[in-house]
C-alpha positions as semicolon CSV with decimal commas, in nm:
position;residue;x (nm);y (nm);z (nm)
1;M;-8,955;-3,447;8,047
2;E;-9,064;-3,807;8,071
3;T;-9,388;-3,916;8,007
4;S;-9,613;-4,243;8,062
5;S;-9,913;-4,390;7,935
6;K;-10,176;-4,415;8,226
7;S;-10,110;-4,794;8,199
8;A;-9,760;-4,758;8,275
9;F;-9,810;-4,450;8,563
10;A;-10,059;-4,688;8,679
11;R;-9,832;-5,007;8,688
12;R;-9,543;-4,776;8,871
13;L;-9,756;-4,683;9,180
14;S;-9,934;-5,009;9,230
15;L;-10,280;-4,849;9,081
16;S;-10,539;-4,961;8,844
17;K;-10,572;-4,794;8,516
18;S;-10,902;-4,651;8,637
19;R;-10,780;-4,522;8,962
20;V;-10,522;-4,290;8,771
21;S;-10,826;-4,197;8,545
22;Q;-10,963;-4,113;8,857
23;L;-10,704;-3,886;8,995
24;V;-10,669;-3,727;8,634
25;A;-11,012;-3,622;8,713
26;Q;-10,934;-3,487;9,076
27;G;-10,656;-3,239;8,887
28;M;-10,371;-3,467;8,851
29;P;-10,187;-3,320;8,561
30;V;-10,217;-3,506;8,205
31;N;-10,091;-3,432;7,867
32;E;-10,340;-3,329;7,609
33;D;-10,268;-3,664;7,420
34;G;-10,341;-3,842;7,753
35;S;-10,018;-3,926;7,843
36;I;-9,875;-3,839;8,210
37;P;-9,613;-3,548;8,271
38;V;-9,426;-3,810;8,514
39;A;-9,248;-3,591;8,769
40;E;-9,530;-3,316;8,760
41;A;-9,783;-3,617;8,832
42;L;-9,549;-3,770;9,112
43;R;-9,532;-3,460;9,279
44;W;-9,944;-3,372;9,268
45;F;-9,977;-3,739;9,382
46;R;-9,726;-3,698;9,707
47;A;-9,914;-3,393;9,723
48;N;-10,257;-3,481;9,742
49;V;-10,278;-3,878;9,810
50;G;-10,480;-3,952;10,137
51;T;-10,601;-3,590;10,151
52;Q;-10,950;-3,643;10,045
53;R;-11,129;-3,950;10,252
54;G;-11,432;-4,159;10,100
55;P;-11,747;-4,311;10,190
56;A;-11,491;-4,597;10,309
57;T;-11,407;-4,440;10,616
58;A;-11,771;-4,433;10,741
59;S;-11,741;-4,790;10,839
60;P;-11,559;-4,908;11,172
61;G;-11,167;-4,985;11,090
62;A;-11,186;-4,877;10,731
63;G;-11,068;-4,550;10,802
64;D;-10,731;-4,756;10,897
65;L;-10,688;-4,950;10,630
66;T;-10,768;-4,622;10,372
67;E;-10,504;-4,463;10,529
68;E;-10,283;-4,766;10,524
69;K;-10,338;-4,791;10,175
70;A;-10,292;-4,397;10,122
71;R;-9,964;-4,418;10,298
72;L;-9,829;-4,714;10,127
73;T;-9,946;-4,565;9,751
74;K;-9,771;-4,223;9,908
75;I;-9,442;-4,440;9,987
76;Q;-9,473;-4,564;9,615
77;A;-9,528;-4,283;9,449
78;D;-9,198;-4,138;9,679
79;R;-8,982;-4,413;9,561
80;A;-9,080;-4,370;9,185
81;Q;-9,010;-4,038;9,199
82;L;-8,684;-4,120;9,384
83;E;-8,606;-4,368;9,118
84;L;-8,714;-4,096;8,783
85;E;-8,441;-3,842;8,982
86;A;-8,168;-4,100;8,998
87;R;-8,202;-4,218;8,634
88;R;-8,212;-3,870;8,553
89;G;-7,888;-3,804;8,714
90;D;-8,024;-3,531;8,982
91;L;-7,896;-3,790;9,255
92;V;-7,539;-3,860;9,334
93;P;-7,509;-4,177;9,592
94;T;-7,410;-4,057;9,942
95;A;-7,054;-4,252;9,909
96;I;-6,943;-4,078;9,593
97;A;-7,056;-3,718;9,704
98;K;-6,854;-3,789;10,062
99;R;-6,579;-3,936;9,839
100;V;-6,536;-3,617;9,635
101;V;-6,623;-3,343;9,894
102;G;-6,355;-3,521;10,091
103;T;-6,108;-3,499;9,769
104;V;-6,159;-3,139;9,730
105;A;-6,110;-3,074;10,118
106;R;-5,779;-3,232;10,102
107;V;-5,642;-3,031;9,773
108;H;-5,753;-2,735;9,941
109;R;-5,596;-2,837;10,284
110;D;-5,248;-2,926;10,062
111;A;-5,253;-2,590;9,870
112;T;-5,325;-2,378;10,178
113;L;-5,014;-2,559;10,349
114;A;-4,802;-2,555;10,057
115;F;-4,870;-2,154;10,006
116;A;-4,661;-2,053;10,294
117;A;-4,351;-2,215;10,158
118;R;-4,409;-2,135;9,769
119;R;-4,533;-1,742;9,849
120;G;-4,320;-1,691;10,173
121;P;-3,994;-1,570;10,033
122;E;-4,146;-1,392;9,772
123;L;-4,348;-1,170;10,044
124;A;-4,031;-1,181;10,250
125;G;-3,835;-0,988;9,998
126;K;-4,143;-0,751;9,910
127;W;-4,151;-0,657;10,288
128;G;-3,769;-0,622;10,318
129;M;-3,802;-0,904;10,599
130;A;-3,610;-1,279;10,638
131;P;-3,792;-1,551;10,466
132;R;-3,751;-1,801;10,702
133;Q;-3,975;-1,573;10,957
134;V;-4,208;-1,489;10,733
135;V;-4,249;-1,852;10,573
136;A;-4,276;-1,982;10,966
137;D;-4,520;-1,742;11,054
138;L;-4,749;-1,768;10,715
139;D;-4,740;-2,150;10,786
140;A;-4,817;-2,110;11,171
141;A;-5,135;-1,864;11,056
142;L;-5,275;-2,094;10,832
143;R;-5,250;-2,432;11,025
144;V;-5,472;-2,188;11,302
145;M;-5,678;-2,122;11,025
146;L;-5,736;-2,464;10,908
147;E;-5,788;-2,607;11,240
148;E;-6,066;-2,341;11,322
149;L;-6,228;-2,446;10,985
150;A;-6,234;-2,776;11,097
151;A;-6,373;-2,760;11,424
152;E;-6,643;-2,527;11,299
153;P;-6,978;-2,730;11,214
154;I;-7,084;-2,656;10,865
155;P;-7,436;-2,515;10,846
156;F;-7,674;-2,699;10,596
157;P;-8,008;-2,579;10,510
158;D;-8,308;-2,765;10,580
159;D;-8,442;-2,734;10,202
160;L;-8,104;-2,842;9,993
161;S;-8,292;-2,787;9,638
162;E;-8,144;-2,602;9,360
163;P;-8,229;-2,205;9,375
164;G;-8,489;-2,126;9,211
165;E;-8,658;-2,452;9,267
166;G;-8,793;-2,373;9,625
167;A;-8,465;-2,324;9,819
168;Q;-8,466;-2,091;10,112
169;P;-8,266;-1,764;10,065
């Protein structure tokens, strides 16, 4: 678990150290030694920042400025969280993920298409049928299956987190 001093955490979010101390007093996670558990604190910050309005909103126009500051701070916290997850290796760049998924899909498709030629004669012998016909029928059926799979949209859940981390069943 990555930890940070209050000063370093304040710099990460472009806040003052005293503001971080205020947030700790409001419930932001802090370790016994006074260090900040970064991931937990960022989650708390994103969930709680801007939910409390101080006296600044009482003056005309101050609400807009306060809301904009809260929005900016929340964006900075989100960015810091993403950077932390990237450093930990929890995030994979989209281009790499697409390349890997494409490679896996091609390998699977090629293996599926080769199945008829590799196993057809063996199956024909077991079934007492002409190998050429079994290979042709298997090949045609597998091609239809692959075309149907390619036409079917892949459903993605709204929540792509790992099981046990908030994923919906």
